N, C-alpha and C positions, 0 to 999 in steps of 0.2 A: 125779255127774260133775264130776271135778278134772285139775286141772293135773300133769305128774311132768316131773320136771327129769334130762335127760340132761348128767352132766359129765365132762369131759376133765379128766385131771388128770396132771400130770407134777411138779411141785415143791409145798412148803412142806405139805406131809400135815395138819399140825396143823391147819392154818387150814381148809385143805378139807374136811378133817372136823367139824369145828365148823357151819360153813355145810351141811353135806349131813345132818348131824344136826337143824338149826334146820328145815329142810326138813321131812324127815321127822317130823318129832316135831307138825310143823303140819301134817299131813294129807298131803303129797304122797309120791308115788312116787318113788324118784330109784334109777338106773342109774349106776354109774361106770365109765370105763375108764381104766385106771391105766397113763400111759405105759411101755413097755417097759424106757425107761435105768433108772427107776426098781426097786433093789436086790432085792431078792428080801426081805431081811431090813424094810427098809422097808416093804416091799408087805403080805408077813405080818402086820407090828406095826400096819398101816393098817384090814386086813381084819379084826383082833381086835379094834379101838378101836371100827366098829362093828358088832357081828357083831349086838347087840342090836335091834339095829332091822329089824323083821319087814318092812316095804315098802323097804328097799333093795337091791340087786341089783351084782354087777359081771359085767363082761363077760371071760369067761375067754381070748376071745384078746387076746392084748397088741402092740399096735402101737406102733412107732418115729416119732412125729407130730412131725417137723421141721414148720418153717415154711413154708409153702407147698407140700407134700406132699401126694399124696395119699392117703398112708394117715389121716390128719387125716380125711379124708371119710368113709374106710372105716371109722373107729370111732364115728364120729356114728353113721351107719346101721347097724353091729353095737348100739352102744345102745338106736336106734330100734327097730330089730325086740326087740329083749328085753324095750322099754320096755311094746312093745303089745301080746306076746304074755304077758307077767307080770302084767299089770293092765291087764286089759280096761276100766273104769269111765275110766281113762285120757282125755278127750277132746282136749286140749291138750298136745303135748309141749315145753319150754322147753328150749333148748341154752344151756347155762352152760359155765364151769371151775372150776379150785380156785381160782383166784385172783378169783372173782366174790363179790358182794356184795350183799345184798336188800338193797335202802332205804327200803322201806315194808311195812308187814307185809304176811304170805300173804295172809290174808283179801282183802286190795284187789284184788287180781291175782285171786285166784279170783274175785271176783264182775266185774271187770274182764273176764276172758272169757267169765266164761257169760255178760252181757250180748252176745257176739259169738259165739255157737257156731259160726260157721260161717264164720269170717275170720280169716287169717291173715298174720301180723304179720311179713313178712320187706324189708329195703330190697332191691329191685329194679328196675334200670334200666338201658336200654340201653343199650350199648358207648360209642353218638353220645353220651347225655347224660354221661357219668360224666367229672368232671373232677377228682379227687382219685389217682388214679395216681400212685404216685412210684418212677420209675428204671426204667416198665415199655413199653408198649406198649402198643395198646389193640384195634381188631379181630384183628391178628396174635397175642395171644394165642391165638385159639382156631385161626387159620388155620397157624399152625407148629405144630412141635412142640416143647416145651419138657422135654427129658428132665433138664433141670439147674436147681440151683437157682441162681438170682439174687444170692443172698446169700454163697452159700459157694464157689460157683465162678464169679463174677461175670465177669473175663476172658475166662473158656471159654464161657462162656451167650450172653457178646455174638459173640463167635466166630464159634457156631454161628447166632445171629439172621443176622448178616452174609452167613454161607455159604449159607443158607434165602433170604435177600434176592436175593441177585445169581444163584441158580439158578433164581427165581421157581414154584419148585414149592412149591403150597400142600394143602393139604386141605381139604376139602369140610364142614359143619357137617353133622349129623346131619338128615335131612328132618324138616322140621316142628319144626325149634325156631329161637329166635329168642334170641341169647347176648343175656343180661344179668349184671349184678353188680352187686355192693353187699357190703357190712357180712355176716360170716358168723354172727353172732351172732340166731335167730331163734326165734320161739314157733311153732310149727304146727299145724292141726288133725290132728285122728287120722285122717281119711279123706284127707287129702290123704297123709298122709305111706304111710299105708297103698298109696296107688294108685300113687307116686312108685316104693316098693320091689317092688311084685308084678307090676309095669309086663312087657309080654312082650319087650320093645326095651330092659331096664335093663343085660346085657351090654354092645348098641352102645353105649348110652351111657358105661358107665364107661371101655370101652375111649377114649371118644373124650376125656375130661375126664381119665384119668389122665397126660395129656402134656398139659395146660394147664396153662400158667403159675399161682397162687395157686388150683387148684379150690375150694377151700375160698368164696373169697370168689362161686365162679363157678356150679359145679352143682346148688345147691337154688334159688340164685336163677334161673338159665333153667327148671329143669326145673318149679318150684313154677307159672311162668306156665302151663304144660300141666294142671296139675288142678285149680288153687286154684280153687275158685265165688267165692271174693274176695278179694285180697290188699290190704291195708294195706301199699303201702311205705314200713317204718318198722320201726324195735330197739324194743322194750321194755327192753332195754339201752342202759344211757349208755358209751359208749366212742367213745373220743377219741382222734386218731391226733396224731403228733408232727410236726413240717418234718420228717423225714425217713421218715414213714409209720407209724412204731411206734407199737404202743398205748403211751397216757397212762398215766404210773402215778398213781394217787391216792394220797395221804398225810393223815395226821389231820387236819390244816388245811384239807384239802378239805370238810370236813364238812358245816357249813352250805350250802356250795357245791354239794356231790353230794341235797342236801334240795331246793334247790331247782329241781332239774333234774325233778322228781316221775316219774323213771323209776324202773323197780321193782328194777331189778338193774342196778351197774353194774360195770365192771370196766376196768383192772386194778389189784387195793388191794396196796398195799406186803406184805409180811407181820408187819410190826413194825407197822403201824399200828395200834396197839392201844385207840385211842379211837374210832377207827370198826366194830371188829370190839364192842366191848364195848356204844357205845349204836346200833348197827342191827340187830344180831341181838335181835330183839327182837319180838315184834308186839302192843305197846303201842299200843294204840288211842288216843294221843295224840296221835300222830303222820301220824294217820289225814287227808289230803287230799281222795280222793274226786277227785284232777284229772286230766287229762288228761297223761301223759307228754309233756314238753316240753322234749327235751333247748336247743332254740334258745335257751330264757331265759339258759344259760350261756354261749351259742357267742360270743358279743364278749367276755368276759373270755377264753375261749381264742384266741379270736383275738391279743389283746393282748400274752397270753403267750408265743404262737409267733411276735410279732413282736418283742417285746423278746428271744427267747432268738437267733432267727435277725442281727436287726439290732444289737440291743443298743440302749441309748441314745445319744444324739445326741454326737457329741464323747469316748464315753469309749472308754479303750482300754486292754485287760488284756492283762499278761504272757502269760498262760495263753489267752488266744482274741484275739489280736493279727488283726485281720483282713486279706481279702485287699486290694491296692489299687484304688482304686476301687470297693470294696465295701463299703465304711465306711456306715453311718449319719450319715451327715452328717461333714465335714471338723471341727467345730469346735462344742461344745456354748452356746454363746453370739456376742452378735453383739460387736462390738469395731471401732477404727476405727485406720487407719494414714494416720498426713500426712508426707509427704514433702516435702521443701522448706521447709517454713512455718518451722521453726527456724534457718533461716539467713536469712530475711526477715526474720523479725519478733523482737524481742530479748525472750529471755524468754519463749519463747511455752506452753512446756509452763503455768507458773503461769498464767497470763492465762486458758489453756484449764481447767483444772482450775479457777478459782475461776468460770468464765462456767456451763460445763456442771454442774461436782459431782461428776465422771466421775475414775477415779484413771488421771493422767496421769505415764506413763511417757517416760524417753529414749531413746535409741536402745536398746534390747534388743537390737540384733545387731551393733553397735559394736565395733570389734575389742581394743579393752580388755579389754570386760566389758560382760555385761548393767547396763546403765543404769536400776535399779527405783526406782520412785516415791519420792522422801524420800530419796534413797541407800542403801537398805537393801542387804546384804551378801547376808538368807536371805529367798526373798518367800513369800507362800502354799503351804504344802504342800511345803515343804523344798525348794521349786527355789534355788540357787544361782546366785550373780553372775558363777560363773566362763565366761569364754569355751570353754575347752576342754573343760567339761560341755556348754554347751549347744549346742558345734557337731556332738557327737558325734553327734545327733541333733534339726538345729534346729526342722523341725518339731510332733516331739514334745514338744520345748520350748513352742512356742506353744499347740497343744492343751492341755498342763497347766494351763498358766497361764490362760488362759481358763477350762479345766472347774472351777480351785481356788479361783476368782473368781465364780461363777456368780451370778446377779442384781446382780453388777456391773459394766457397760459396763469396759472397757480399750481406752483410745487410747495409740498408741506411734511416735517419729520413728526415720524410714527414710530411707536414704540409699545413692548410690554408693559409700560409702565402707564400708558394712556388708556384711554376709555377704547373697550374692545368694540361697542354696540356699532358700530359705522362697517364693521369688519362683512359683513353679507354684502352690504350696500354699494362698495369699493369693489367688492370681486365678483358684483354682479353688472357693473357699467360700465358698458364700455367706450368712456370717454376718461378710463382711469390707464396710469399707467404707471404700476407699481413695483417699484424693485426693493429686494430685499434681501439685507447681508445679517444670517441665521446669528447668533451666537453672540453680538455685539455688546448685551449687556451686562456680560461679562465681565468686560474691559471698564463699566462704570464700578463694577463691584473691584475690580483690580486695583481700581484709584481711591478707592475709599478705604482700604489699610482695618478695613472691621476685623473683631473675631472668628476668627473661621466658623463656628456653630453658627452666626447671623448669616453671615455669609453664604451656606450651605444652604439652608431653610430659605431665603429671597431668591437665591440660583434656581434652586427648585421650584418656587412660584414661578419665576419668571419664565422657566422652561417650558415649565406645563402650558400657559399663557400664550406664549412664541408657538408651542408645536398645534395648538390647536388652532392659529392664527395662519397657521399656513397651512394646515389640512383644509381650512376654507378654500383659501387661495388652490388650494390645487383640484377644486373640485369641477366634474364633470359638466357640471351649470356656469362657471366661470366665465366671465366675455373681455376681463380688461387683459391689459397686455402685461404679463406678468413674469419677471426676471426673481430669478431664487438662486442665492449662493451660499456653503456655509462660510464663515468668516475664513478659515483657512483656507479656501482654495479661491476666495475673492482678492484675498492681498497677493498671491502668485500672478496675479498679472492684472491690477487695476486697475493701471493707465487705458488696455484693452475694454475692459469693463463699464468702464468708464465712457469711452467712446462711443460703444455700444448705446449707451443708455441716452447720452445726449444728442444723438444721433437722432434721434427720433422726434426731442423738442424742441430742436433748432429754434429760431433760423442761423444763427452763428453755431448750433452747437455742430451742423453739417458738417463744420473745420477742422482741421487736426489740431488737439489740445498740445497749447504750447506751455500752458502754466499747467501745473501740479498741486493739487492744495496737499497742505500739512497733515504726512501720518503722525497721529499721537506716537505717543515713546510708548512701544511696547518690551521695554528691557526688560525680562523678568517672568512676561504674558505665560508663555509655556510654564515654569516652571509653579505659576498659582495656579493653572488649569489643572499641574499633575496633583498637588493640593489639596484640589476638591477631590477630585477621582480618591485621592487617599481617605478624605472624612468620611467617602461612601456616595457622593454623588457622581451619578450617573451621566456624564455632560458627554452630551453628541453634537448638540446641535451648532456650534462652532467648527467640527473637523480636527481635524490630528494637527497639534502642535507639539514639535516634538522640544524636549525639555535643554534650554540650552542654546538650542538654534534662532534668535528673536528678527521677526521683520525687519526689511533695511528699507531706508525710506525712497521714496517714487524719484525713479530718474524719468522726465518727462520725453526725453530725446533718445530713450535704446530703442533697438527697433522693435516693432508692435510684431506681437507672436499669434498668431491666428489657432485658437479652441476649436476646434470640433470634437464636437457632443454628441 
């Protein structure tokens, strides 16, 4: 009593020969089907290489086994028929490919199957419970005709499906069959295969499945339910799918990962994975594990790899794989803070914030002249230039790069209505952004300039329109950033409390009670200035209400903290 291998080979014939010889010399009969796409010269050389093996046969009828075609099922049945006829001692037939590689000694597989003589190992799940279909449909795979390849004739295939849906014409599943789907790599008992191949309705079933999409994933999976005495709905072969539904290729650095799965065979193996072939093509008892195959032990790693492959790392953008808008894995790679209006209200605010929090604090990164990096640097981490022209070519990418190149260190920068506003949508929609806004502080800068009233009024109107639109976007229902907005008049009523709330989020030193206050700029006469603007016809409202003649007082850090409930 032994196990026989049916191999479907279409490429890397040298590797396929190595694996076939390993199985044959370990006492397992092998039947090989070579794809019709393989040239006669290569095919003849392949046969000569294995001619000395008495328990190895070739299927004479060569078929062109394209992905998802009926020919792959027909070639499998040709091989299974030859296996059952030529090797009467075979009690289990194991389906493999030329890209498969044994992971455990053959003796372990033989022992495992000998203890389960009436068990068929094949993943077989009802259509309703399968959730791994990629780019197709479910029950319609059986009720519609699919004469075309969904991969090679995608657009025409979709048109045929739409036409059948509109017409409402479907076909019936053969009586007595319940459609099942699953992995095409199985190990079936001799009795099940014999019943399947000798069934008097075989022609009817073949005619039906010939026009089912991907019949190699449904033909045996459905019919085994009719003949099997006991079905273990799992495969003994480790075969993983990538995010596109294609088979995952294993390389040399997957050696330990493959062994951890405890599966008996893995596919598909990179032909140049010399380390895998040299280590696994042996019957070394030292690697005997006597464990149940459990590919689930490495599923977590594969899921993480697929997640990394499809979504990338948060905030990392590559020229070769730039994601579609709104399909990124996060706008940026780390937390950062945006302060709007604080440098107008407080003197030397950047230095105070850097000293208080220990974070890197920049000036106006999006200022009209240049990017004001901390310390006045002209070139920042990652080769970022302070050139406004280079920065404004892609303002959002500039900020992404800044945050990515300083991972582990929180970045803070100033922003205002005079800066490039193209990043407003970006920072508003970024979960990593902390945005603190004091509206109307641009009026303080105008107050200091002492220019002609008419020029001040026009500039004030321009800045207010910009800030009003900026605030509107920050307040949108789709905004994900942590946003706080105060009118100027409201903020200076309790500046220490408001600063404490902001710094508590930044940490790590921000969690402590503030003992040193930033120096409030001299606002003597600022209330009168705002009133003069109103007298000139300027409807200023973002700064809040300031009483004429009542100017803000300097900040006193030790004053009792007031709690403001909004």
